[in-house]
N, C-alpha and C positions, 0 to 999 in steps of 0.2 A: 494385312494383319498389323503391320507397324503403324499404319495410318489410324487403325482402330484403337490401338493402345495409346497413341498420342492424343486422340480425341477424348478417350476415357480419362487419361491423365489430366487433360485440360479441364474437362467438366468437373472432376474432383477438386482440382485446385480452385476453379471458379466458384464451386459451391462452398468450399472451405473459406475462401476469401469473402464471399457474400455473407456467410454466417458470421465470420469475424468482423466484417464491416458493420453488419447489423448490430452485433453485440456492442461494438465500439460506439456506434451512433447512439444506441439505446443508453449505454453507460454514460456517454458524454451528456446526452439530454437529461438523464436522471441527475447527474451531478450538478448540472446547470439549473434545473428547475426545482429539484427536491427541497432546497433550503427555503423556498417560498411557499411550499405546500403546508397546509394545516396538519396538525397532529390527529391521527385516527383515534387516539386515546380518548379524545373529547366525545366520541360517539357513545362511549359507555355511560356517560352522564348527560346525554343530550336532553334538552327540554324543548319539546315541540310547542309551537305557538298555539296555545289553547285559550279560548276566550274566558272572560269572567262570567260565572254563572251564579245566580242568586236564587235561593230556595226558601220556601216557607218552613215552618217548624215540622210539618208533616211531609217534607221533601217534595213539594210540588214546585216546578220551575216558575219563577216570577219573571226573570229577564236574563238576557245574555248580552254582554257587551264585548265587542271585538270584531275585527275585520274578517277573521277566518273562523269558519265553523269547523270545529274538530273535536272528536271524542276519541282519544287514544285507547286502543285495546291491547291486551296482552295476547301473545300468539295462541295461548290455550283458548281464548275467547273467540277466535276466528274460525268460522266453519271450514272444514277441510275442502269442501267443494269450492269455496271462494279462493283458497290457495291454489287449487288445481286449475281453476279458470285463469287466474293470473299467470301461472307458470305456462299454461298453454298459449296464452296471448303474448307474453313478453319474453320468456326465457325457459324453454322446455328442457334445457340441459343445465339448469341452475344447480342441481345437486351433484353434477359431474365435473364442471369446470372449476378452476381455482380463483374465480372472480373475473376472468377474461375468457371469452369464447373465441378461439383462434379462427374457427370457420366463419363466424360472424365478422371478425375483423378483416379477413381476406376478402369477403364479399364487399365490405365497405371500401377497401383499397381498390378493388376492381372498378367500383362505381366512380371513385375519385379519378382514376386514370382515364376512364372512358368519357366522363361528363365534366370533370373539373369540380364536381360538388359531391359532398357526402350526403347520401339520401337516407339510407336506413340506419347508418351509424354503427351497427353491430354491437350495440350496448347490451350488456347483461344487467340483471336487476342490481347486482352489486355496483356496477358502474353507474347506474342511475342513482343509487343511494349516494355515491361519491359526488355526483353532479348536483343533486338536490340539496345536499347539506353543505357543500363546500365551494362549488363552482358556479359560474354563470351559464346561461343558455346559449352563449355565442358559439356558433358552429365553426371553429377553427381547429387546426391541427394540434396546437399547443394544449388546448383544453382537452382534446381527445387523449393526448398522451398523459396529461395529468389524471384523467379518469382512470386510465389503465394502471398507473402507478398506485393511485389511492385505492383502487379496487383490490389489487394484490395485497396491499397492506391491511385493508379492512378484513379480507378473508383470513388473515393471520391472527387478527385481534378478536374477531367476533365469530360466533357460530352461525350456521345457515339460518337457524330459527330467529336469531337476533337480527340478522340482516333483513329477513322477510318482515319482521315486526316493524322495524324502522321504515321500510319501504311502504307498507300498507297503511301506515299512519301518517306518512308525509306527503304522498302524491296528491297533486291537484286534480280534481275530478269535475270541475265546472260548478257554476252557481254558488261560489264561495265555499264549496265543500272541499275540505282537505282530509284525506283519509277515507277508508271504505265505510266506516260507521257513519260519518257525516253524510256521505253520498247516499247511503241507504235511507237516512232520514229525509234528505232533500228530495230524492226522486220517488220514494215509495212511502215515506211517512212511518216507517217501521225500523226496528233494529236489524242489523245485518243477519242475525241468526234466525230471523223469521222470513227471509226472502226465499223465493223459489230458485231452482237451478237456472231458469231462463233469466231471472232478474239478476242473479249473481254474475252470469255471463255478460249481461248488458253493462254492469258496472266494470267488469274486467276489460271491456272494450274501450273505456274512457281514457286511460292514461296515454294512449297513442296520440289522441287529438280530442281533448274534452269538448271543444266547440263543434267539430265536424261530426262526431259520433254522439252528440247529445240527444238522448231519446225524446226530449221534450221539443227541441228546436228542429232536429232532423231525424224523425223516427224511422224513415226508410233506410237511410244510411246506417243508423244504429242497429237496425234489424240485420242488415247484411253483415256488419261487424260481429254482432252477437252470434249469428249462425255459423260464421267462420270459426269462432272460438269453440262453439259446441262441436263442430266437425273435428277440430284439433283435439278436443278432450276425448272424443270417441276414438280417434286414431291412436292417442297415447294410452288408451285403456283406462281412463279415469271414470268413464260412465259407460253404461250398457246401451245397446241400440235402442231399447225401449225408452230409456231416460232421454236419450238424444232426440228421438222422434217427438216425444211429448213436449220437450222444451222448445223445439223448433216451431211447433204448432201454437205455442202460447202467444196470445196477442200482446202488443205493447201496452203496459199498464202504468207507465211512468207519468207523473205529473208533478208540478212544482209544489212542494210542501214547505212553506215558510216556517219560521220559528213559531212553534205553538206554545205560548205561555199557558201554563196550567192554572195560574192564579193572576187575576187582573189587578195589579197594584203598581201602576207606573210612577206615581208620586213617590211611593216608598222605594221602588227600585232606584230612582235617582238619588234619594237620601243615602242609600247604601253605597252606590257608586261613588258619590262625592266623599263619603267617609273613608272608603278604601283608597281613593286617589290621594287624599291628604296623608294617609298613613304609609302607603307603599309606593306611591308615584305611578307614572304612566305605564309601567310594566304590568299592571293589573289586567290589561287588555290582552296580553299574550302569554302570561306565565302560568295559566291554569289554576286560577283562584276559584274555589267553590265556597260560597258563603251560606251558612245556615242561619236563618233569622228566627225571630220569635213570632212572626206573623202567622196567624191561624187562617188557612185558606177559606174555610167555611165562613168565618166571621168577616173576612175581607169581602167576600162575595155579598154578604148581608149588608155590609157598610156601603158598598157601591150601590146596591139596589136602593137602600134607604135614602141615601143622599140624592140620587137621581130622582126618585119619586117625590121626595120632599121639595126639592127645588122646582120641579115641574108643577107641582100643585100650587106652590106660591105664585109661579109665573102665570098660571091659568086664572088665579084669583084676581089678577090685575089686568086682565084683558088681552086682546089680540092686537099686535102691533102691525099686522099686515104682511103681505108677501115679501120675500127677499128681493124679487124682481118681477117685472111684467114683460113677458116675451110674446111677440106676435106669432100666432099659429094659424093665420087665416088662409095660407096657401102652402103648397108642398115645400118650396124652398125655405120658407119661414119656419115650418115645422121641423125640418131637418136641422136648421141652425139651433132651434130650441132644444132638440134632443141632444145635440152636441154639447150645448151648455149644461144640460142635465148630467151627461156622462162625466163632465169635467168638474162637477160640484161634489165635493167630498161629503161623506156621511160624518156626522158629529155624534160619536157614541152610538146610541140607538136611534138617533133621529136621521131618517133618510130623506134625501131631496126628492121632489116629485113635481110634475107639471100638471096643472088642472086642465083637462081636455074639455069638459063640459059640466054644466050644473043643471039639475032638474028638481024643482021643488026642494025637498030636504035631503038631497043626495048629490054627490059629486063624483065624476069619473076622473081618475088621475093616471098619469103615466109615470111608472117607476123605471129605474135603470134595467130591471129585469122583467118588465111586463106591465099589464094594466090592472088596476084595482079600483075599488069603490070606497068612499067614505060615507057612512050612514049618518043620520042626524045625531045619534048618540055621540059620535066621535067629533062633532063640530059645534054642537049647540052651546058649548061653554064660551064660544069666541065672541063675547061682547067687545066692542071696540075700545081700545085703550085711549083715554083722553088725558088723564094725569094719573099720578101714582095713587091718588085718592078718589078718582072719578072714572066711571065707565060709561060707555054709550048704552043705547037701548038694547034689550034682549033681541037677538035675531029671530026671525020667524021662518026664513027660508034660506037656502044655500047661497043665493045671490046677495044676501045681506053680508056675507062673510068673504066670498071669493069669486073670482071671475076667470073664465078660460084664459090660459096663458100665464096665470100666476105661478111663479116658482115658490113652492112652499116646502115645509117640512112635515113629515108624518112619522108616527110611531106605531109599530105593530104590537098589539096586545097579545096575551097568551091564547086567547080564543081565535086568533088569526085576523081579527078586525083591525082596520087602520083608523087612527085618530089624527086629526089635525094637531100640529104641534109647532113650536118655535124654539129657537135656541135661547135659553134664559139669559138675561143680562145679570141677574142676581147670582151670587156665588155662595159657596158654603164649605165647611170643613168638619171633619169628624176625627176624633182621636180616642182610641180605646186601649186601656191598660188592664193588666191583671194586678189587682191591688197588693197581693202578698209579696210579689217580687219585682214589680215595675216592668214586666215584659209588655212590649207593645203588641197588641193583638190585631189591630186593624187601624188603617189611616186613610183618609180621603182628603186631598188637597184642593179640590175644585170640581166644577161640573165635568170638565173634559180636559185631560192632560194634553192631548194633541192640539187643542185649540189654544191652551194657555198652560205653559209649564211652570208658572208661578205657583209654588206650594203654599197655599194660605194656612195650612195647618202648622207650618214651621216658620214661615217667613212674614206673614201678615201680622203686624203689631196693631191690635185693636183694643179700644177701651173695653174693660170687662164688665162694667155696670154692676148690677146687684149680684152677679155671679161671684163677686169677690167678698160679699158680706160674711159668708161663713167663717172666714179667717179673722175678721174683725170680732165677730161674736165669740169665736173660740178664745181670742185674746182676752175678751171681757170675762168669760167664764173662768179662765185661768187666774184672773186677777180680782176675784171676789164677787163678781156678779153671779146671779142665778137665772134660770129660765123663767122665774117668777118675778124678777126685778121689774119695777114699774118705772117707765120713762115717758115723759110727756111728748106726744106727737102733736106739736103746735108750731105755728109759723115762727121763723127766725130770720133775721137779716144780718149779714156780715158786711161790714164796711171794709173794702179793700183799697187802702190808700195808694198802694203801688200801681194799681191799674185804674185808679180814679173812677171806680164804679162800685156797685154793691152786688152781693150774691144772695139770692133769695131761693134756696132749695125748696123743692116741692115733692109731694108724692105724685105718682103718675096719674092718679085720678084727679089731682088738683084739690083734693079735700084733706082735712086734718081730723084726727080721731081722738085727740086727747090722751090721757094716761093709758099706756099700753104695756102689757107684759112682753118681755123679750121673746118668748116663744111665739106669740101672736105676731109680733113685729117682724120676725124673720119669715114666717111662712106666708105672711101677707105683704112682705117686702115694703115696709114703711121706712121711707128715707130719712125723715126727721129724727126718728128714733135712732137710726144708725149713726147719724152725725153726733147727736148728744151722747150716745154710747162711746164713740171714739174719744170724744172730749173727756168723758169720765175716766176712761182708761189712761189717756195721755198718748199723744202722737208718738213720742219717742219710744215709750214702752210697747205700743202696738206694733211699730215698725220692727223693733227687735224681735218680737214674737213671730210675726208673719214670715220673717226671713228664714225661720226654721224649716219652712215648707219648700225651700229651694228657690224662692223668688229672687231675682236680681235686684239688689237694693237700689241700683241706678234707675230703675223704672218705677219705683214707688214714690209717689209725691209725699212731701213732708208737710202736708196740710190736711184739713178736715175733709177735702174732697176724696181722700183715700177711702172713706167710709162708703162712698157711693160708686166706687170702682172706676175712678179716673185713671188708674194705672193702665198702661198699654202693654200688651204682650201677645205673642202668638197663642192660638188654642192649645198647642202642644205643651207650652209652659204652664198654662192654667190647669190643664188636665193633670200634669205631673204634680202640681201642688195639691190637688184633691186626693192623690193616692193615699197620703197619710191619714186623712179623715176616713177614707173608705176601708183601710186595713186595720183600724183600731188604734191608730196613733203612732205608727212606726215610720221611720225614714228609710225608704228603699230607693235605689238608683234606677230611674227609667232607662231602659236599654232596648235595643232591637237586633243586636248581633250576638249569637251564642257561640258560633265557631267559624273559624276561617281555615280552610285547608288549601294547601298549594300542592296539587298532584297528590302524592302519597304522604305528605308531611303536614301535620297540624301546626299552623302558625299562631293561632290564638284560640283560647277556649275561655269563655266567660265563667268566672266564679261568682255566683249570684249572691247578692245580699237579699235575704228574704225574711219574712215573718215566720219564725219556726214554731209552729203550733204542735199539737199532740203527735201528728204523724212524723214529725222530725225527731222526736226523742229517741225512738228505737234506732233510727239511722245514726244518730250521734253516738249512742251507747255502743252500737256495733262497731262504728268506725274508731271509737276510742280504744276498744279492746284490740282491734286489728293493728292500730298504730303502735300499741305497746308491744305486741308480738313482733312487729317489724323492727322496732327499735332494739329489742333484745337480740333478734337474729343479726342485725347489722353490727351490734357490738361484738357478738361472737365471731363474725367473719373478720372483723378488724383485728381481733386478738389472735386469730389463727390464720396467718397469711398462707396463700398457696405458694409452695416453693417454686413452681414453674412460672409464676407471673410476678416474681420479685415483690411479693407482699401486696400486690394490687388485687382488688376484687375482680373476679372474672366477669366477662360480659353476661353470661347466663345468671351468675349470682346477682349482678347489679340489677338485671331486669326483674328478678324475683324479689329483690329488696326495695323496689320502687313503692312509694306510699300509695295506698288506695286513693281513688278519687275523693277529694275532700267534700264534705257535706256543705250545704249553703252556709254563708256567714250570717249569724244572727243580726237582724236589723235593730238599730238603736231606737229607743222610744223617744219621741219628741213632743208628745202630748200626754198629759196626765190621763190615765185610762178612764177616770171618771168624767173628766171634761169631754173626752171623745165620746163616751157613752151618751152623755146628755146632748151633745151636738148632733149625734147620729139620730137620736129620737126627734130632735127638732127638725132635721132635714127630712125625716120620714113623714113628719106632719105636713111639710110642703106639698107632698104628693097626696096624702090622705085628706088634707083640708085646705090647702093653699093654692098658690099660683101654678103648681104642677099637677093638679088633680086629674088632668086628662090621662096621666100615666096609670090611673087606677084600672084602666082597661087591661093591663097586664095581669091583674088579679093576684098581686103579691103584696105581702106586708113587710118584706125585707129589703125594700128599695127606698132610697132617699135621694134628694137632689135639690137644686136651686136654679130658678130662672134668672135671666138677666137681660135688661134692655137699656141701652144707653140713650143719651139725649137725642130727642127728635126721632127715636126709633131707628137710629143708624146701624145698630148692631143688635142682633138677637142671639141669646145664649141659652143653653141648658146644660148643666153638669149634673150627672146623677150616677148612682152606683148601687150595687148589691155587694155582698161580701166577696163575690167571684169576679165581677167586672165593673170597671169604672169607665164612663164615656162622657166626653165633652163634645157638644155640637155648637157651631157658630154659623150664622147666616147674615149676609150683608152684601153691599156692593163694593167693588174694588176701590172706587173713588167714593168715600163715605157720603151718601145721601140717604134720605129717609126711606125706610122700607114701606111706609104707609102708616097712617094714624091708627089702624087697627092691628098692626103687626107687632107682636111682643115675643119675648122668649118662649112663652107658653103656646103661641100660635105658629111661629115660623120655625123655631129650632126643636121644640119638644116633640112634634110628630116624627121627625127624623130619628130622634133618640128612641122613641117608643118602637118604631119599626125595626130598628137595629137590635134593640135589647130583647125583643120578642124572640129573635133567633139566638142571641148570645146567652139567654137564660133558659133556653129550651132544654129540658131534661135535668136541670139543676134543681135539687130540692131546696125549699125555703130554709134559710138558716136563721133561727131566732136570735135576737140580740141578747147576749149573756150579760147579766147585771154584775158588775165588779163589786168587790167589797168596798165598804165606805159610802155606799149609796143608800139613801132611804127614800121611800115613797110616802107622801102625805097628802091629805085633802086640803085644798086651799080655796079661798074666795077668789074667783077669776077677776073680780073688779079691782082688788087691791093687793093680791099676792100673799095675803096673810093667812094663817091657819084658819080653816072654816070651822065655825061652831058646830057642835053635834046636831045632826038633823037638817043642816042647810041643804035644800033641794038643788041649789045651783052650784054646789061645791064640785070641784074637779080634782083629779089626781095630778100631782107634779113630782118630779124626781129632783133630789138635791144631793150635793156632797154633804156628808153628815154634819160637818162643822159649820156649814152655811145654811142649814135648814132654819126657817123662821120659827120663832116661838111666840106664843100668844100672850105677850106682855107689851104694855105701851112703849117700854124702852127699846124694844126690838122690832117695832113696826117698820114696815118698808114704805117709806114716803117716796113720792116721785122725785127723780133726780132732775134738778133744774139746771139749765144751761148757765154757766158762769162766763164772765167776760174773758175772752182769750184772744191773743193777738193772731194766732193762726187762722187763716181764712183761705178760701179757694175760689178762683174766678170761673167756676164751671157749674153748669146746671145739668145734673145727671139724674137718671131714673133707674 
């Protein structure tokens, strides 16, 4: 009996001393380690690493930049079954323990004693949050102790729901997916709330070992893990036996779903990324920035299609340059090597690689990466051999004239399923489209294929503008006393340029001269000599001052007469931006492409647009004015009667109620006389109805105008054109300036792209007639001399004038041709 009492007493003291020792050890470790631990308070304001996402104006994803794919969710957005699956897999006592599960820890201690290693770890979800946010993955005792301490503190600071929300948004689940929403998109291509029970259980099995239980790489292991979780859910009462059995029978449906861009605009995405990087630094890739842009997804798709089609058509016009390679396929080993080469050859946009297997008369059999196909004669008969940019070989009569077995070629599949022989164009192009009333960028293309060349020709390629610049010179002339009926002599002229020891003999592109010509005719027929004499008549200094109103950098504008022929070099984006004022009635608006920048739940930037405020703005302005007056009156009342409980400060609720309403657009300032703009618009509409842009008449509209442009030796082809709703500039050329060919002009190379795009851009938009402003008169004139036509003249035409500049039928006011006077300014360039 005494021995039993002594043993009991010993065990009590041993237990007591063990507990005291444990407490002492724990307290000592806590005092030693806790000063180095991070503060749990920071979890309340944690910012998960979330990538930069860029959206169109209709909220379609353009691009995502960032190493980690993550879409944070609030706990209310997470399906209950997802939470139950995670708890079943990771911590079924989550709602019972205070952050540390003693049973789990004891299990880990036993493993440590037995094997010298911690295998299961005994971590709760709270401990995993502590590790994921604050600690490393190194499996040592000190880290485990830190987990315990931090987990206990986290449970004191955060609710269980907050802890779960952090965990489910933070965990790594393989394939760059962080958080359950990203995993749902990566493995199933759908949001988490659209997944089945079996799919949710599959995702719940990933945190333990994202590689080992990856349903794409290791589907068998993933199924075992999924089914174990389903068993646990049944055991814990989360699901019924029927749900359990159905979920276990569901086959594996996971497959890799890469980032699915909803709008294809890679050049634009890079523009936005660069802009944000400059403004906010490299944190843009991790800090959850969402950018809403002005881009219209439908118009961007139309721009991509038009540019691709236009460049391919140009390329076909100039012949077939031959296969990319010739591969032997005469035996089995050679064929296998050829097929390996095919698999390793990337597609370029819509152009797929293929190997010619055989040819027969007017047909060829080809091997694609996913099977065998045929090219019929319709898809290859265009392929006359390229000899020079201006010369083609004979027309082919059979397939062997074009290709041979073993040729590595490119093909393009058309909408009817047929395959056409193709080649990667060497020519490049750019398209820029703005909304004239506010300068919003609607669509942009920077080249044939972004992945082959990331150089953005729309914003980075400074090219001579050619005749595309003439409307700005003509507008300067109209502003300075000239009229659309002014007569200027289209005749040869030679400039002596002593500085370069040569002469400059500008010509028209036809090589002919047409004598006295009215300004309207000279513009829509693009007469170069008239433009030079016109600029001299206005004066270079005065013209330069005027054209700078359109936003052009004065540093790129030559201070000589070559300015009249477009010797200035600038990117298509800048030239298109200059045209906006002509298109919108003469107002200066700022071209822009970002409307809002949000960082998680905070708006960092919102664009206040400068726009042409027409009739639809007046009601908004009036309503906003009344609202602003009411708000001002309420604010004054609040300031006069302070709240006794807040020491005279306006309360938070009052402040939110007194915030001003969203401001209406800022009225754009006028930079062109509205009558000058009216006359210029009618002249540019004539370019399409009667001049070098008449191909655009296929659109069947009278409210479009524009100007072609072609530079010296046809190195650059342009078309800039607009309606009241859309303005678009197109450029075509080679990166290293060489001729496009002697028959290639703005009207043949660039205009077809413009037409193709504008057919979509103007679809459903009613024609908007040009409204004649006050101070404009219309009169009948003699087209030969610009004077008022006598009554009954059958050749008379109508012309519009500013009232004070209208010609009168008297000898003293007759309009004589403007002759070129001697002037020192000259230009050493020959431009068309």
